[in-house]
C-alpha positions as CSV (number, residue, x, y, z in Angstrom):
1,M,-27.0,50.2,30.8
2,N,-28.6,46.9,32.1
3,H,-26.1,44.9,34.1
4,S,-28.6,42.2,35.1
5,F,-27.6,38.6,34.4
6,S,-30.4,36.1,34.6
7,R,-30.2,32.5,35.7
8,R,-31.1,31.5,32.1
9,D,-28.1,33.6,30.8
10,F,-25.9,31.9,33.4
11,L,-26.9,28.4,32.4
12,K,-26.6,29.2,28.7
13,T,-23.0,30.6,29.2
14,T,-22.0,27.8,31.5
15,G,-23.3,25.2,29.0
16,S,-21.3,26.9,26.2
17,V,-18.1,26.9,28.2
18,L,-18.5,23.2,29.2
19,A,-19.3,22.3,25.6
20,S,-16.2,24.0,24.4
21,L,-14.1,22.3,27.1
22,S,-15.6,18.9,26.0
23,L,-14.8,19.5,22.4
24,G,-11.2,20.6,23.3
25,Q,-10.7,17.5,25.4
26,T,-12.1,15.3,22.6
27,A,-9.8,16.9,20.0
28,F,-6.8,16.4,22.4
29,A,-7.7,12.8,22.9
30,E,-7.9,12.3,19.2
31,S,-4.6,13.9,18.7
32,R,-3.0,11.6,21.3
33,K,-4.7,8.4,20.1
34,A,-2.1,5.8,19.5
35,F,-1.2,5.3,15.8
36,S,-1.1,1.8,14.5
37,L,-1.5,-0.2,11.3
38,P,-2.0,-3.8,10.5
39,L,1.4,-5.2,9.6
40,G,2.1,-7.9,7.0
41,V,5.1,-9.2,5.2
42,C,5.8,-9.8,1.5
43,T,6.9,-13.4,1.6
44,S,5.8,-16.9,0.7
45,Y,2.7,-18.2,2.4
46,D,4.7,-21.0,4.1
47,K,5.8,-18.3,6.6
48,A,2.2,-17.7,7.7
49,A,2.3,-19.6,11.0
50,L,5.5,-17.8,12.1
51,L,4.1,-14.4,11.2
52,Q,0.9,-15.1,13.0
53,N,2.7,-16.1,16.1
54,L,4.8,-12.9,16.0
55,G,1.7,-10.7,15.8
56,Y,1.6,-9.9,12.1
57,A,-1.8,-9.6,10.5
58,F,-1.3,-10.9,7.0
59,V,0.9,-12.2,4.2
60,E,1.5,-10.3,1.0
61,E,2.2,-13.0,-1.6
62,G,3.4,-12.8,-5.2
63,V,1.0,-13.1,-8.2
64,G,3.7,-15.1,-10.0
65,R,4.4,-17.4,-7.1
66,F,0.9,-17.9,-5.6
67,L,-1.9,-17.0,-8.0
68,I,-0.4,-17.8,-11.4
69,P,2.7,-19.9,-10.6
70,D,5.1,-21.1,-13.4
71,A,4.2,-24.7,-12.4
72,G,0.6,-24.1,-13.6
73,D,-2.9,-24.6,-12.3
74,E,-2.1,-27.7,-10.3
75,Q,0.4,-25.7,-8.2
76,Y,-2.2,-22.9,-7.7
77,K,-4.7,-25.5,-6.5
78,K,-2.2,-26.7,-3.9
79,N,-1.5,-23.1,-2.9
80,F,-5.2,-22.5,-2.5
81,E,-5.8,-25.6,-0.5
82,T,-3.0,-24.6,1.9
83,F,-4.6,-21.2,2.3
84,Q,-8.0,-22.8,3.1
85,N,-6.3,-25.0,5.7
86,V,-4.2,-22.2,7.3
87,K,-6.7,-19.4,7.0
88,F,-4.1,-16.7,7.7
89,P,-5.2,-13.6,5.7
90,L,-3.7,-12.9,2.2
91,R,-4.3,-9.2,1.9
92,S,-2.4,-8.4,-1.3
93,Y,0.0,-9.5,-4.0
94,V,3.2,-8.1,-5.6
95,S,5.1,-9.3,-8.7
96,F,2.0,-8.8,-10.9
97,I,3.1,-8.4,-14.5
98,P,6.4,-10.0,-15.7
99,G,8.8,-8.0,-17.9
100,S,8.0,-10.2,-20.9
101,I,4.5,-8.6,-21.0
102,K,5.1,-4.9,-21.8
103,S,2.6,-2.2,-20.9
104,V,4.5,0.4,-22.9
105,G,6.8,0.8,-25.8
106,P,6.8,-0.2,-29.5
107,T,5.3,-3.7,-28.9
108,P,3.0,-3.5,-25.9
109,N,1.0,-6.6,-25.2
110,H,-2.1,-5.3,-23.6
111,E,-4.2,-8.4,-24.5
112,A,-1.9,-10.7,-22.6
113,L,-1.5,-8.2,-19.7
114,L,-5.3,-8.0,-19.2
115,A,-5.8,-11.7,-19.5
116,R,-3.2,-12.2,-16.7
117,A,-4.9,-9.5,-14.7
118,D,-8.3,-11.0,-15.1
119,L,-7.1,-14.4,-13.8
120,A,-5.1,-12.9,-11.0
121,F,-8.1,-10.8,-9.8
122,Q,-10.4,-13.8,-10.0
123,R,-8.1,-15.9,-7.9
124,A,-7.3,-13.1,-5.4
125,K,-11.0,-12.7,-4.8
126,A,-11.3,-16.5,-4.1
127,C,-8.6,-15.9,-1.4
128,G,-10.5,-13.0,0.1
129,S,-7.8,-10.6,-0.9
130,P,-8.7,-6.9,-1.5
131,F,-5.6,-5.7,-3.3
132,V,-3.2,-6.4,-6.1
133,V,-0.1,-4.2,-6.3
134,F,0.7,-2.8,-9.8
135,G,4.5,-2.1,-9.7
136,S,5.9,-4.4,-12.4
137,S,9.0,-2.3,-13.1
138,A,10.3,-4.2,-16.2
139,S,6.9,-4.2,-17.8
140,R,6.5,-0.5,-17.6
141,T,10.1,0.6,-18.3
142,I,10.1,2.9,-21.3
143,P,12.6,1.7,-24.0
144,E,15.4,4.1,-24.8
145,G,14.3,6.6,-27.5
146,F,10.6,5.8,-27.2
147,D,8.4,8.8,-26.7
148,R,7.5,9.3,-23.0
149,E,4.1,10.8,-23.6
150,T,3.1,8.0,-25.9
151,A,4.2,5.5,-23.2
152,K,2.2,7.4,-20.6
153,Q,-0.9,7.2,-22.7
154,Q,-0.4,3.5,-23.4
155,H,-0.1,2.9,-19.6
156,I,-3.3,4.9,-18.9
157,E,-5.2,3.0,-21.6
158,V,-4.3,-0.4,-20.3
159,S,-4.9,0.8,-16.7
160,K,-8.4,1.9,-17.5
161,K,-9.2,-1.5,-18.8
162,M,-7.5,-3.1,-15.8
163,A,-9.7,-1.0,-13.5
164,L,-12.8,-2.4,-15.0
165,L,-11.6,-6.0,-14.5
166,A,-10.7,-5.1,-10.9
167,E,-14.2,-3.8,-10.4
168,K,-15.7,-7.0,-11.9
169,H,-13.9,-9.1,-9.3
170,G,-14.1,-6.7,-6.3
171,I,-10.4,-6.0,-6.3
172,T,-8.5,-2.7,-5.9
173,V,-5.4,-2.2,-7.9
174,A,-2.7,-0.3,-6.0
175,L,-0.4,1.5,-8.4
176,E,3.2,1.6,-7.0
177,P,5.7,4.3,-7.8
178,L,9.2,2.8,-7.9
179,N,12.6,4.4,-7.6
180,R,14.7,5.2,-10.7
181,G,17.0,2.3,-10.0
182,E,14.2,0.0,-10.9
183,T,12.3,1.7,-13.6
184,N,12.3,5.0,-15.6
185,F,8.5,5.6,-15.4
186,I,6.3,6.5,-12.4
187,N,8.9,7.3,-9.9
188,S,7.0,9.5,-7.4
189,L,3.6,9.7,-5.7
190,A,2.9,12.8,-7.9
191,E,3.6,10.8,-11.1
192,G,1.5,8.0,-9.8
193,V,-1.4,10.3,-9.1
194,E,-1.2,11.6,-12.7
195,I,-2.0,8.1,-13.9
196,I,-4.7,7.6,-11.3
197,E,-6.5,10.8,-12.1
198,A,-6.4,10.0,-15.8
199,V,-7.8,6.5,-15.1
200,N,-10.4,8.0,-12.8
201,H,-11.8,4.8,-11.3
202,P,-12.3,4.0,-7.6
203,K,-10.7,0.6,-8.0
204,F,-7.4,2.0,-9.3
205,R,-5.6,3.7,-6.4
206,L,-2.1,4.5,-5.0
207,L,0.4,2.6,-3.0
208,C,2.9,4.5,-0.9
209,D,6.2,2.7,-0.5
210,I,8.4,4.4,2.1
211,Y,11.5,2.7,0.8
212,H,11.0,4.0,-2.8
213,M,10.0,7.4,-1.4
214,S,13.2,7.7,0.6
215,R,15.4,6.5,-2.3
216,E,13.8,9.3,-4.4
217,N,14.1,11.9,-1.6
218,E,10.3,12.3,-1.3
219,G,9.4,13.7,2.0
220,P,6.4,12.9,4.2
221,D,4.7,16.0,2.9
222,Q,3.9,14.1,-0.3
223,I,1.9,11.6,1.7
224,I,-0.2,14.5,3.1
225,K,-0.5,16.0,-0.4
226,Y,-1.7,12.8,-2.1
227,G,-3.2,11.0,0.9
228,K,-6.7,10.8,-0.5
229,H,-5.4,8.4,-3.1
230,I,-3.4,6.0,-0.9
231,V,-4.9,2.6,-0.1
232,H,-1.8,0.5,0.9
233,T,1.8,1.0,2.1
234,H,5.1,-0.8,1.9
235,I,8.2,-0.2,4.0
236,A,11.9,-1.1,4.2
237,E,15.1,0.7,5.2
238,K,16.6,3.1,2.6
239,Q,20.2,1.9,2.1
240,N,19.9,-1.8,1.3
241,R,16.2,-2.4,1.5
242,T,16.8,-4.1,4.9
243,A,14.0,-4.8,7.4
244,P,13.2,-2.2,10.0
245,G,15.7,-2.6,12.8
246,V,18.7,-3.7,10.8
247,A,20.2,-0.3,10.0
248,G,18.1,1.6,12.5
249,D,16.1,3.9,10.1
250,D,13.7,6.3,11.7
251,F,10.3,6.3,9.9
252,T,8.4,8.4,12.3
253,G,8.2,11.4,10.0
254,Y,6.3,9.3,7.4
255,F,4.2,7.7,10.1
256,K,3.2,11.2,11.4
257,A,2.1,12.0,7.8
258,L,0.0,8.8,7.6
259,K,-1.6,9.6,11.0
260,K,-2.4,13.1,9.8
261,I,-4.3,11.8,6.7
262,K,-6.0,9.3,9.0
263,F,-4.8,6.4,6.9
264,K,-6.9,3.3,7.6
265,G,-5.1,0.8,5.4
266,A,-2.2,-1.6,6.2
267,M,1.6,-1.8,5.8
268,S,3.7,-4.6,4.3
269,L,7.4,-5.1,4.9
270,E,8.9,-5.6,1.5
271,C,12.5,-6.3,2.3
272,R,15.7,-8.1,1.4
273,W,16.3,-10.6,4.2
274,K,19.5,-12.3,5.4
275,D,18.0,-14.0,8.5
276,F,14.2,-13.9,7.9
277,D,13.0,-15.5,11.2
278,N,15.1,-13.2,13.4
279,E,14.8,-10.0,11.4
280,V,11.0,-10.3,11.0
281,K,10.7,-10.7,14.8
282,V,12.8,-7.6,15.5
283,A,11.0,-5.6,12.8
284,I,7.5,-5.8,14.2
285,G,8.8,-4.5,17.6
286,V,10.7,-1.6,15.9
287,L,7.7,-0.5,13.9
288,Q,5.3,-0.7,16.8
289,K,7.7,1.3,18.9
290,Q,7.9,4.0,16.2
291,F,4.1,3.9,15.8
292,S,3.8,4.7,19.5
293,A,6.1,7.7,19.1
294,V,3.7,9.6,16.7
């Protein structure tokens, strides 16, 4: 048996060992890399200066308040001028489709829904906003006695057309599952993904709302399972939809799941406020502290 060990063998072995150590250290460093997300708040744009001073990254406005206000086009022009002057990012919008425009049921109004979507996407693009959230609980609530499968197909049909409009304007629609206290249709990430996979369009994706997930007892494992579809997140405390820090909810399990899927999006606080200025100041510190714990 030849026990000789050449210098070439020694260098080759040493190199392999060092490479393995380097890879291990890199993997460890990645695992310890601080988790963080850009944080924003679902609120009116007049709070932009306060949020910017506190360290938030954006405002999430309402379609019905900012892009298509009840007061009409003149109010939108004023809103847009304010945005151009302030220049604090508007990343996304909620309150998309009102309950008067039904996406499902015996009298769906897809024509009106898509006309509203087209205008909202056009104006969102003008504001440099990448996302519009499609929650719209009253619009998608299935009337009692109406066939659920028919409603599902109606929602898929209008969502396919909506995705094409979103693509035209460079917007991504983030479909939002909501808890059963708000609607009886699309109440979990799994149900949201059913719609998304049927629509099958890159501009029609999933929103993960930790408040709604906790109300429906959906665990962080669902984020890991459906992570490839998630483009945006919302958060509030479980009991009364209060801001992080009011009741003291621990979100780290959900944050660990977002870290595991290497989520690169952002997170908006969508809360019920009693003392906005103080609660929003506390909330950013609470979330950053919990981010650092994962």
